[in-house]
C-alpha positions as CSV (number, residue, x, y, z in Angstrom):
1,M,48.3,14.8,-115.5
2,K,48.6,17.5,-113.2
3,K,45.1,17.6,-112.3
4,V,44.9,13.8,-111.7
5,L,47.9,13.6,-109.7
6,P,46.4,15.1,-106.5
7,L,43.5,12.9,-106.6
8,L,45.8,10.0,-106.8
9,M,47.8,11.1,-103.9
10,A,44.5,11.6,-102.1
11,A,43.4,8.1,-102.7
12,V,46.6,6.6,-101.7
13,M,46.7,8.4,-98.3
14,V,43.0,7.3,-97.4
15,T,44.0,3.7,-98.6
16,A,47.2,3.7,-96.5
17,G,44.9,4.8,-93.4
18,M,46.9,7.9,-92.7
19,P,45.1,9.8,-90.1
20,M,43.7,13.1,-91.5
21,A,42.0,14.5,-88.4
22,V,42.6,14.4,-84.6
23,S,39.5,16.2,-83.5
24,A,36.0,16.8,-84.6
25,S,36.9,20.3,-85.4
26,E,39.8,19.6,-87.4
27,T,37.9,16.9,-89.2
28,G,35.1,19.4,-90.2
29,D,38.1,21.5,-91.5
30,T,39.5,18.7,-93.5
31,V,36.2,17.7,-94.9
32,Q,35.5,21.1,-96.0
33,D,39.0,21.6,-97.3
34,A,38.8,18.3,-99.1
35,G,35.5,19.2,-100.3
36,S,36.8,22.5,-101.8
37,T,39.6,20.8,-103.3
38,E,37.4,18.3,-104.7
39,T,35.0,21.0,-106.1
40,G,37.8,23.1,-107.4
41,T,39.9,20.3,-109.0
42,S,37.4,17.9,-110.1
43,G,36.5,17.9,-113.6
44,T,34.1,16.0,-115.6
45,D,36.5,13.2,-116.3
46,S,37.3,12.6,-112.7
47,T,33.9,12.6,-111.1
48,G,34.0,9.1,-110.0
49,A,37.6,9.6,-108.4
50,A,36.1,12.8,-106.7
51,S,33.1,10.8,-105.5
52,G,35.3,8.1,-104.0
53,T,37.6,10.7,-102.4
54,S,34.6,12.3,-100.9
55,G,33.4,9.1,-99.5
56,A,36.6,8.3,-98.1
57,T,36.8,11.6,-96.4
58,G,33.3,11.0,-95.0
59,A,34.6,7.7,-93.6
60,Q,37.4,9.8,-92.0
61,T,35.0,12.2,-90.7
62,G,33.0,9.3,-89.2
63,T,36.0,7.9,-87.5
64,G,37.0,11.3,-86.2
65,S,33.7,12.3,-84.8
66,G,32.2,9.1,-83.8
67,D,29.3,9.9,-85.5
68,S,28.0,6.8,-87.2
69,G,25.4,8.6,-89.2
70,T,28.0,10.5,-91.3
71,A,28.8,7.5,-93.4
72,A,26.8,6.9,-96.7
73,D,27.8,3.3,-97.4
74,G,28.0,0.0,-95.6
75,T,31.8,0.2,-95.6
76,Q,31.5,3.4,-93.5
77,Q,29.0,1.9,-90.9
78,G,31.1,-1.1,-90.5
79,G,34.2,1.1,-90.1
80,S,32.3,3.3,-87.8
81,T,31.1,0.4,-85.7
82,D,34.8,-1.1,-85.8
83,T,36.3,2.3,-85.1
84,S,33.8,3.6,-82.5
85,G,35.7,1.7,-79.8
86,T,38.8,3.7,-80.9
87,V,36.9,6.8,-81.0
88,D,35.2,6.0,-77.6
89,G,38.5,4.9,-76.3
90,T,40.0,8.4,-77.3
91,E,37.2,10.1,-76.0
92,T,37.1,8.2,-72.8
93,T,40.6,9.1,-72.2
94,D,39.9,12.6,-72.6
95,G,36.4,12.8,-70.9
96,T,34.3,9.7,-70.3
97,E,37.0,7.9,-68.3
98,T,37.3,10.9,-65.9
99,D,33.5,10.9,-65.7
100,D,33.7,7.0,-64.7
101,G,36.4,8.0,-62.3
102,Q,34.4,10.7,-60.7
103,Q,31.6,8.3,-60.4
104,T,33.7,5.6,-59.0
105,E,35.1,8.2,-56.5
106,D,31.5,9.4,-55.7
107,A,30.4,5.7,-55.0
108,A,33.2,5.1,-52.7
109,D,32.2,8.3,-50.9
110,E,28.5,7.1,-50.9
111,N,29.7,3.7,-49.4
112,T,31.7,5.4,-46.8
113,D,28.8,7.6,-45.8
114,A,26.5,4.6,-45.7
115,A,29.0,2.9,-43.5
116,E,29.1,5.9,-41.4
117,E,25.4,6.0,-41.0
118,E,25.1,2.4,-40.4
119,E,27.5,2.9,-37.4
120,D,25.7,5.8,-36.2
121,T,22.4,3.9,-36.4
122,D,24.1,1.1,-34.4
123,E,25.2,3.5,-31.8
124,G,21.9,5.1,-31.8
125,N,20.1,1.8,-31.0
126,T,22.1,1.7,-27.8
127,D,20.7,3.8,-25.1
128,S,23.9,5.7,-23.9
129,G,24.7,5.1,-20.3
130,K,22.1,2.5,-19.7
131,V,23.4,-0.8,-18.3
132,V,21.6,-4.2,-17.5
133,T,23.1,-6.9,-15.5
134,L,22.0,-10.5,-15.5
135,G,22.7,-13.3,-13.0
136,E,24.8,-16.0,-14.6
137,N,22.4,-18.8,-13.5
138,L,19.4,-17.5,-15.1
139,N,18.3,-19.5,-18.4
140,E,17.6,-17.8,-21.6
141,E,13.8,-17.6,-21.0
142,Q,14.3,-16.0,-17.7
143,R,16.8,-13.5,-19.2
144,A,14.3,-12.5,-22.0
145,S,11.6,-12.0,-19.2
146,M,14.1,-9.7,-17.4
147,Y,14.5,-7.5,-20.6
148,E,10.7,-7.5,-21.0
149,Y,10.4,-6.4,-17.3
150,F,13.0,-3.6,-17.7
151,G,11.2,-2.4,-20.8
152,T,14.3,-2.8,-23.2
153,T,16.2,-5.2,-25.4
154,P,19.5,-6.5,-25.6
155,E,20.1,-4.4,-28.6
156,E,19.3,-1.1,-26.8
157,V,21.5,-1.5,-23.7
158,E,24.8,-2.9,-22.7
159,T,24.8,-6.0,-20.8
160,I,26.9,-7.7,-18.0
161,V,26.6,-11.1,-16.8
162,V,27.3,-11.2,-13.0
163,T,28.8,-14.5,-11.9
164,H,28.9,-16.2,-8.6
165,A,32.7,-15.6,-8.2
166,D,31.8,-11.8,-8.7
167,E,29.3,-11.8,-5.8
168,V,31.7,-13.8,-3.8
169,Q,34.3,-11.3,-4.2
170,Y,32.2,-8.5,-3.1
171,M,30.6,-10.1,-0.1
172,E,33.0,-12.7,1.2
173,G,33.7,-11.9,4.9
174,I,30.9,-9.7,5.2
175,A,27.8,-11.9,4.5
176,T,27.6,-15.4,5.4
177,D,27.7,-18.3,3.0
178,E,24.0,-18.8,3.6
179,Q,23.3,-15.2,2.7
180,I,25.5,-15.3,-0.5
181,G,23.9,-18.5,-1.5
182,P,25.1,-21.1,-4.1
183,T,23.9,-19.2,-7.3
184,T,23.6,-15.7,-8.8
185,N,20.1,-14.7,-10.0
186,S,19.5,-11.1,-9.3
187,C,19.5,-8.6,-12.1
188,A,19.7,-4.8,-12.1
189,Y,18.9,-2.1,-14.7
190,V,20.9,1.2,-13.9
191,E,20.4,4.6,-15.6
192,P,22.7,7.7,-14.5
193,T,20.8,10.9,-13.9
194,E,21.6,14.6,-13.7
195,S,20.0,15.2,-10.4
196,G,17.4,13.7,-8.0
197,G,19.4,11.5,-6.0
198,I,19.2,7.6,-6.1
199,K,15.8,6.2,-7.0
200,V,15.2,2.7,-6.6
201,K,12.6,0.1,-7.6
202,T,12.7,-3.6,-6.9
203,A,10.7,-6.6,-8.2
204,N,10.7,-10.0,-6.5
205,L,13.0,-9.2,-3.7
206,N,11.3,-10.6,-0.5
207,F,13.8,-9.2,2.2
208,V,15.9,-6.2,0.9
209,T,13.8,-3.3,0.1
210,S,14.3,-0.4,-2.2
211,A,15.0,2.0,0.7
212,M,17.8,-0.4,1.9
213,I,19.3,-0.5,-1.4
214,A,19.2,3.3,-2.0
215,S,20.8,4.1,1.4
216,T,23.4,1.3,0.9
217,L,24.2,2.7,-2.7
218,T,24.8,6.3,-1.1
219,T,27.4,4.7,1.2
220,A,29.2,3.1,-2.0
221,G,29.7,6.6,-3.3
222,M,27.0,6.5,-6.1
223,E,24.9,9.6,-6.6
224,N,22.3,10.5,-9.2
225,C,20.9,7.5,-10.9
226,N,17.7,5.4,-11.4
227,V,18.1,1.7,-10.2
228,I,15.9,-1.4,-10.9
229,A,16.9,-4.5,-8.9
230,A,14.8,-7.7,-9.8
231,C,14.7,-11.4,-10.5
232,P,12.3,-13.6,-12.4
233,F,11.4,-15.4,-9.1
234,E,11.6,-14.4,-5.3
235,V,15.1,-14.1,-3.8
236,S,16.2,-12.3,-0.7
237,G,18.0,-9.7,-2.7
238,T,21.2,-9.5,-0.7
239,G,23.3,-10.3,-3.8
240,A,21.7,-7.5,-5.9
241,L,24.1,-4.8,-4.9
242,T,26.9,-6.6,-6.7
243,G,25.2,-6.1,-10.2
244,I,24.0,-2.7,-9.3
245,I,27.5,-1.5,-8.4
246,M,29.0,-3.1,-11.6
247,A,26.3,-1.6,-13.6
248,Y,26.8,1.8,-12.3
249,E,30.5,1.9,-12.6
250,T,30.1,0.7,-16.4
251,A,27.2,3.2,-17.2
252,S,28.9,6.2,-15.3
253,G,32.5,5.4,-16.3
254,E,33.6,5.9,-12.6
255,N,35.2,3.4,-10.6
256,L,34.0,3.5,-6.9
257,D,36.3,3.3,-3.8
258,E,36.8,-0.2,-2.9
259,G,36.6,0.7,0.7
260,Q,33.3,2.4,0.2
261,K,31.9,-0.6,-1.9
262,E,32.8,-2.9,1.1
263,A,31.2,-0.6,3.6
264,A,28.0,-0.7,1.5
265,M,27.9,-4.3,1.5
266,E,28.5,-4.5,5.3
267,E,25.7,-1.7,5.5
268,L,23.2,-3.8,3.6
269,V,23.9,-7.1,5.8
270,T,23.6,-5.1,8.9
271,T,20.5,-3.2,8.0
272,G,19.1,-6.6,7.0
273,E,20.1,-8.4,10.3
274,L,18.8,-5.4,12.2
275,A,15.3,-5.7,10.2
276,D,15.0,-9.3,11.5
277,S,14.5,-8.0,14.9
278,V,12.8,-4.5,14.4
279,G,11.4,-4.5,11.0
280,Q,12.5,-3.3,7.6
281,E,11.1,0.2,8.0
282,K,12.5,0.8,11.5
283,A,15.9,-0.7,10.4
284,T,16.2,1.4,7.3
285,E,15.2,4.6,9.4
286,V,17.7,4.1,12.1
287,M,20.5,3.4,9.7
288,K,19.5,6.4,7.6
289,D,19.3,8.8,10.4
290,V,22.5,7.6,12.0
291,K,24.5,7.9,8.9
292,T,23.0,11.5,8.1
293,E,24.0,12.7,11.7
294,V,27.5,11.0,11.5
295,L,28.3,12.7,8.2
296,D,26.6,15.9,8.8
297,E,28.3,16.5,12.1
298,G,31.5,15.0,11.1
299,L,31.5,12.4,13.9
300,T,34.3,10.1,13.8
301,E,35.0,9.0,17.5
302,P,33.2,5.6,18.6
303,E,31.8,7.4,21.7
304,E,30.3,10.3,19.5
305,I,28.9,7.8,17.1
306,G,27.5,5.6,19.9
307,E,25.8,8.4,21.6
308,A,24.0,9.3,18.3
309,V,23.0,5.6,17.8
310,D,21.4,5.5,21.2
311,N,19.5,8.9,20.7
312,I,18.2,7.8,17.3
313,A,17.1,4.5,18.4
314,E,15.1,6.0,21.3
315,E,13.5,8.6,18.8
316,N,12.3,5.3,16.9
317,E,11.2,3.6,19.8
318,I,13.5,0.6,19.4
319,T,16.0,-1.0,21.7
320,L,19.3,-2.4,20.5
321,T,21.1,-5.3,22.0
322,D,24.7,-4.5,22.7
323,D,25.8,-6.7,19.7
324,Q,23.5,-4.7,17.3
325,R,24.7,-1.3,18.8
326,A,28.3,-2.4,18.4
327,Q,27.9,-3.4,15.0
328,V,26.0,-0.2,13.9
329,V,28.8,1.9,15.7
330,A,31.7,-0.1,14.0
331,L,29.9,0.3,10.5
332,M,29.4,4.2,11.0
333,E,33.0,4.5,12.1
334,K,34.3,2.9,8.9
335,I,31.8,5.3,6.9
336,S,32.9,8.4,8.7
337,Q,36.3,7.8,7.2
338,Y,35.4,8.7,3.9
339,D,34.6,12.3,2.2
340,Y,30.9,12.2,1.2
341,D,28.9,15.0,-0.7
342,V,26.3,15.2,2.3
343,N,23.9,17.3,0.1
344,A,23.9,14.8,-2.5
345,L,23.6,12.0,0.1
346,K,20.4,13.7,1.6
347,D,18.8,14.0,-1.9
348,T,18.5,10.2,-1.6
349,L,18.1,9.7,2.1
350,D,15.5,12.2,2.6
351,N,13.0,10.2,0.4
352,L,13.4,6.9,1.8
353,T,10.9,6.6,4.6
354,G,7.9,8.8,3.4
355,D,7.9,11.5,6.1
356,D,6.9,14.2,4.1
357,G,3.3,14.2,5.0
358,M,-0.2,14.4,3.4
359,L,0.5,17.8,1.8
360,S,3.5,16.9,0.0
361,N,2.1,13.7,-1.1
362,I,-0.8,15.6,-2.7
363,W,1.6,18.2,-4.4
364,N,3.6,15.3,-5.8
365,S,0.4,13.7,-7.3
366,V,-0.7,17.1,-8.6
367,K,2.6,17.6,-10.2
368,T,2.7,14.0,-11.7
369,F,-1.0,14.5,-13.0
370,F,0.1,17.5,-15.1
371,V,3.6,16.8,-16.1
372,G,3.9,13.1,-15.7
373,S,6.7,11.1,-13.9
374,D,10.4,11.8,-14.6
375,D,11.8,8.6,-13.0
376,G,13.1,7.4,-16.3
377,I,13.5,3.6,-16.4
378,L,11.4,3.3,-13.3
379,S,8.4,4.4,-15.2
380,G,9.0,2.0,-18.0
381,T,8.7,-1.3,-16.2
382,N,6.4,-4.1,-17.4
383,D,5.3,-6.2,-14.1
384,E,3.2,-8.5,-16.1
385,A,6.4,-9.8,-17.7
386,L,7.3,-11.4,-14.2
387,G,3.7,-12.9,-13.5
388,S,0.7,-12.0,-11.4
389,D,2.5,-12.7,-8.1
390,V,5.4,-10.2,-8.6
391,I,6.5,-8.3,-5.7
392,T,7.3,-4.7,-6.2
393,D,8.6,-2.0,-4.0
394,S,9.9,1.6,-4.9
395,T,11.3,4.6,-3.3
396,V,9.3,6.9,-5.8
397,N,5.7,7.8,-6.5
398,E,5.1,5.9,-9.7
399,G,1.8,7.7,-10.5
400,G,2.9,8.9,-14.0
401,F,0.8,9.1,-17.3
402,K,1.1,5.4,-17.7
403,D,-1.1,4.6,-14.9
404,G,-4.0,6.0,-16.5
405,L,-6.4,8.9,-16.0
406,F,-8.6,7.4,-13.1
407,T,-5.6,6.4,-11.1
408,R,-3.9,9.9,-11.4
409,I,-7.3,11.5,-10.5
410,K,-7.6,9.0,-7.4
411,N,-4.0,10.0,-6.5
412,F,-4.8,13.7,-6.7
413,F,-7.6,13.4,-4.1
414,T,-6.4,10.7,-1.9
415,G,-2.6,11.6,-1.8
416,E,-1.6,8.1,-2.5
């Protein structure tokens, strides 16, 4: 009876489902102890009971360890299958869930990193500091042709649509209604630079030249930048300045002085009107030289400015009417009120009329031949985008690598 009682108690405990282990190691000890007990206490008459106990203990081992291969009979396999969730759940609480949590956290980090990378990619697609302006009256096809001409895309640059109201705001009281016109079509592409003054290229502007625009932009207070002013079809170009100034302010983050912007508009109109009688090149040269002397010498009085205008007109072999002279003097008197960086201004004005001579032109061609052009967006235009009759004008030598070997060789020897 004493021998049978422990076996009966073990059987009852197994039948009642009393947990006999809480971990794999404890289960192993229990199995070993049970085995030892079974070996030590089982006699010949209790072999079947001992076997049952051993099987029950094996079932408990399977439950504790989660090892489905431990069970020897169908009941154990079923039990193992049924209890595997419990075991996995227990293990999950201790380990697997922590791993899943870590994986979830890692996934969140990866998603955050991916979002940041995508944001960085989007920012990388935009050429920082480059701004395009489009006239509001252009249709979609014409706007597309301007991007193609500029050598960029809407995704790569910031774009501003210039309205007719914008143009009127800048030019009303300075230009006539006829000069302003009823629509706004001129476009611009602006790229701030570190040095080199203001470089300008124009396309399909049949009245305003690149030199006029460059000189005028110095009056507005602009300094180092590359500028393209263009239109899909021919226009006078008097309205181009509005878009250029808006683009420059956006690209540089600098708000230009309103008085200087007004003086710039007035200079463009005055130069254009003077060009009607003396020609574009002469008009640009006179305005450039007078402005340089006024600012360089610090002239502020109308008499002093008038004398400078007379001397420079004579040097350029032109005769100004009284009205033309008075208009130029009044403009220069207004410009003289502002504090300009004369050296920065000269970086632009000295390059407007091509007075450097043959030797300088040859040197520029040699330099371009070996190192290419450093004129930024001015070197990336696609004239074919505007048709075969496009009119172009530029303040810089455009003989960069893109022009081809033969063109560069020709420029080298001819000084073109």
